C-alpha positions in Angstrom: 248.6 267.2 138.8 248.9 264.9 141.9 245.6 263.4 142.8 244.7 260.1 144.5 243.0 258.8 141.4 242.6 259.8 137.8 239.0 258.9 137.9 236.4 258.2 140.6 233.1 256.6 139.7 230.3 257.2 142.3 227.8 254.3 142.2 228.4 250.7 141.4 225.3 249.9 139.4 225.4 248.7 135.8 226.2 252.2 134.6 229.2 252.5 137.1 230.5 249.0 136.5 230.5 249.6 132.7 232.3 252.9 133.3 234.8 251.3 135.6 235.6 248.4 133.1 236.3 251.0 130.2 238.1 253.5 132.3 240.4 250.8 133.8 240.9 249.2 130.4 242.1 252.6 129.2 244.8 252.4 131.9 243.2 255.0 134.1 243.8 254.8 137.8 240.1 254.0 138.6 238.2 253.9 141.8 234.6 252.9 142.2 232.8 254.1 145.3 229.7 252.2 146.3 227.7 252.3 149.6 225.8 248.9 149.1 226.6 246.0 147.0 227.9 246.4 143.4 224.9 246.1 141.0 222.5 248.6 142.1 219.0 248.1 141.2 219.9 245.3 138.8 220.3 243.1 141.9 216.5 243.1 142.1 216.0 241.6 138.8 215.1 238.0 138.8 215.1 237.0 135.0 216.8 239.6 132.8 215.8 238.4 129.2 216.5 241.4 127.1 220.2 242.0 127.7 222.1 241.5 124.4 224.3 238.4 124.2 222.2 236.2 126.6 220.0 233.8 124.8 218.5 232.7 128.1 217.4 234.9 131.0 220.2 235.8 133.4 219.7 237.2 137.0 220.6 240.7 137.8 223.0 239.4 140.5 224.8 237.1 138.1 225.2 240.0 135.6 226.4 242.3 138.1 229.0 239.8 139.6 230.4 239.2 136.1 230.6 243.1 135.4 232.3 243.7 138.7 234.7 240.8 138.1 235.5 242.1 134.6 236.2 245.6 135.9 238.5 244.3 138.6 240.4 242.1 136.2 241.1 245.3 134.2 242.5 247.1 137.3 239.4 249.0 138.8 239.5 249.1 142.5 236.3 249.3 144.7 235.6 251.2 148.1 232.6 250.5 150.1 231.6 253.8 151.8 229.0 256.7 151.5 229.9 259.9 149.4 228.8 262.9 151.5 229.9 265.8 149.2 231.4 266.5 145.7 233.5 269.7 145.2 235.8 271.0 142.5 238.7 273.3 143.2 240.5 274.4 140.1 240.9 271.2 137.9 240.7 268.9 140.8 237.6 267.1 142.2 237.3 266.4 145.9 235.2 263.4 146.7 234.2 263.6 150.3 233.4 260.2 151.9 232.8 258.8 155.4 236.3 257.2 155.1 238.0 260.4 153.9 238.5 262.7 151.0 239.7 261.4 147.7 241.0 263.6 144.8 240.6 263.0 141.2 240.9 264.5 137.7 237.4 263.4 136.5 234.3 262.1 138.1 231.5 259.9 136.7 228.3 260.2 138.8 226.2 256.9 138.5 224.2 257.2 141.6 221.0 256.1 139.9 217.5 256.4 141.4 215.6 255.0 144.2 212.1 253.7 144.6 209.3 256.2 144.8 206.8 255.7 147.5 203.1 256.1 147.5 203.1 258.4 150.5 199.8 257.0 151.8 198.7 256.0 155.3 200.3 252.9 156.6 203.0 252.6 153.9 205.9 253.6 156.1 204.5 251.9 159.2 204.3 248.6 157.5 207.5 248.7 155.5 209.2 245.4 156.1 206.1 244.0 157.4 204.1 243.4 154.3 205.0 246.5 152.3 207.9 246.0 149.9 209.7 247.4 146.9 211.5 244.4 145.9 209.6 241.2 144.6 212.7 238.9 144.3 213.8 240.1 147.8 210.6 239.6 149.7 208.1 237.8 147.4 209.0 234.2 148.7 207.8 235.3 152.2 204.3 235.5 150.8 203.9 232.4 148.7 200.4 231.4 148.3 199.3 234.6 150.1 197.2 237.3 148.6 199.4 240.1 147.1 198.7 243.6 145.9 201.1 245.1 143.2 200.8 248.8 142.6 202.1 250.2 139.4 201.9 250.2 135.6 205.4 250.5 134.2 208.2 248.0 133.3 209.2 247.3 136.8 205.6 246.7 138.0 204.9 244.4 135.2 208.2 242.4 135.5 207.8 242.1 139.2 204.1 241.1 138.9 205.1 238.2 136.6 207.7 237.0 139.1 205.2 237.2 141.9 202.6 235.3 139.8 204.8 232.3 140.2 204.6 232.3 144.0 200.7 232.8 144.1 197.6 232.8 142.1 196.0 235.5 144.4 197.6 238.4 142.9 195.8 241.8 142.2 197.6 244.5 140.2 196.3 248.1 140.2 197.3 251.0 138.0 195.9 254.5 138.2 195.5 254.9 134.5 193.3 252.9 131.8 196.3 251.1 130.4 200.0 250.1 131.4 202.8 252.4 130.5 205.2 249.4 130.2 206.5 248.2 127.1 203.9 246.4 125.1 205.5 243.0 125.3 205.7 243.1 129.1 202.1 244.6 129.3 200.7 241.9 127.1 202.3 239.2 129.2 200.7 240.5 132.3 197.3 240.8 130.7 197.4 237.3 129.4 198.5 235.9 132.8 195.5 234.2 134.3 197.0 234.4 137.8 197.0 238.2 137.8 193.9 240.2 138.4 194.5 243.5 136.7 192.5 246.5 137.7 192.9 249.7 135.8 191.8 253.2 136.9 192.5 252.1 140.6 194.8 253.5 143.3 195.8 252.4 146.8 194.5 254.9 149.4 195.6 253.4 152.7 197.3 250.3 154.1 195.8 248.8 157.3 196.7 246.2 159.8 197.9 245.6 163.3 201.4 244.2 163.4 201.5 243.5 159.5 199.6 244.3 156.4 196.0 243.0 156.6 193.9 245.3 154.4 194.2 247.9 151.7 191.7 250.7 150.9 191.3 251.0 147.1 189.8 253.8 145.2 188.5 253.9 141.5 189.8 256.9 139.8 187.1 257.0 137.2 183.9 256.5 139.5 185.3 257.6 142.9 184.2 254.3 144.5 186.2 253.3 147.4 186.3 249.9 149.0 188.5 247.8 151.4 190.0 244.5 150.6 192.1 242.0 152.5 195.8 241.5 151.5 198.8 239.9 153.0 201.5 242.1 151.2 201.5 245.2 149.2 204.5 245.7 146.6 205.0 249.1 145.2 206.5 249.9 141.9 205.6 253.5 140.9 208.7 254.9 139.4 211.9 256.2 140.8 213.6 259.4 142.3 216.9 260.4 140.8 219.6 260.6 143.4 221.0 264.1 142.7 222.0 265.2 146.2 225.6 265.5 145.4 224.9 267.9 142.4 222.1 270.1 143.5 223.0 272.9 141.2 223.3 271.1 137.8 220.5 271.7 135.3 217.8 269.0 135.4 214.6 268.2 133.4 211.1 268.5 134.9 211.4 265.1 136.5 214.6 266.1 138.4 217.0 264.0 136.1 220.4 265.6 135.3 220.7 266.9 131.8 223.9 266.0 129.8 225.2 266.3 126.3 225.6 263.1 124.2 229.0 262.5 125.6 227.4 262.3 129.2 229.2 265.5 130.1 227.6 268.1 132.4 228.1 271.8 132.5 230.9 271.2 135.0 234.0 270.1 133.1 235.2 266.7 134.0 231.9 265.6 135.6 230.0 263.1 133.6 226.6 261.4 134.3 225.7 257.8 133.5 222.7 255.6 134.1 219.3 256.3 135.6 220.5 259.5 137.1 220.6 261.1 133.6 217.8 262.6 131.6 217.1 259.9 128.8 214.1 258.8 126.9 214.7 255.1 127.8 215.8 253.6 131.1 217.1 250.0 130.7 220.1 248.1 131.8 221.7 248.1 128.4 221.2 252.0 128.1 223.0 252.3 131.6 225.9 250.2 130.3 226.2 252.3 127.2 226.1 255.4 129.2 228.9 254.1 131.4 231.2 253.3 128.4 230.6 256.7 126.7 231.2 258.5 130.0 234.5 256.8 130.5 235.6 257.3 127.0 234.9 260.9 127.1 236.6 261.3 130.7 239.6 259.7 129.3 239.9 262.4 126.5 239.2 265.1 129.1 242.0 263.9 131.3 244.4 263.7 128.4 243.6 267.3 127.6 244.4 268.3 131.3 247.8 266.5 131.0 248.6 267.8 127.6 248.4 264.5 126.1 245.5 264.9 123.8 245.8 263.0 120.5 246.2 265.7 117.7 
């Protein structure tokens, strides 16, 4: 079978980089397609302290750079472009990009998820002018300013801890009566005297002229509504899986793609890895494991296609 590549990995986050390393190390002709910088959402992590093997926190940027360098050392190649469509004809995948179509025998989709928005008045208007979805990217612009953090999961707690190093005027609101983050993260936030945690509270509207100036907050338990001055709003309320390339694959109620334990989908030769996949736990270490498994299973699938399966 003549194809441009044996395996194409769409997405260069941790799952994609892990998949690239294992695929290339297995001597597969491997191409990673990423429209942004390799690393994905891990690039937004300031201090990653729970990745196995690092006894001191490592930045997401550093980890991603090491993973990319490792994948390249094994022979993986990278292409910076956007994938516009994914099709399969017979046993051949056609990966359509803005730089042309690439054919392959197997595909690993690791497009991840993007930040969910609040969808409230003022959010889109002030995006980049006080509204942000990345503390490490934009936090330093608001040093010693009054900041509102919206969210209650792992990302919200982690980012709030980072922002608390920049200001002691930090308010964190969550719509429920307790955090949904891992207990260790939640406890750290609750013990941080620089963070004013307000449960049962949501942001209803963001106001300002040229930039964020005020936020309308609402108590979910009493219905009380009040307006408070803020210089910035950082939003961490979950993610939306990027499934546009596979609209017809089965998904769970939250929209994540369902796979078997080998990361395989119902389309032979197509594997899913990382935050795009339906999984009970979304962490960098899980994404890395997904990528390794997906490449291992894809290698076996390719051997079967070529009649080289080990008996």
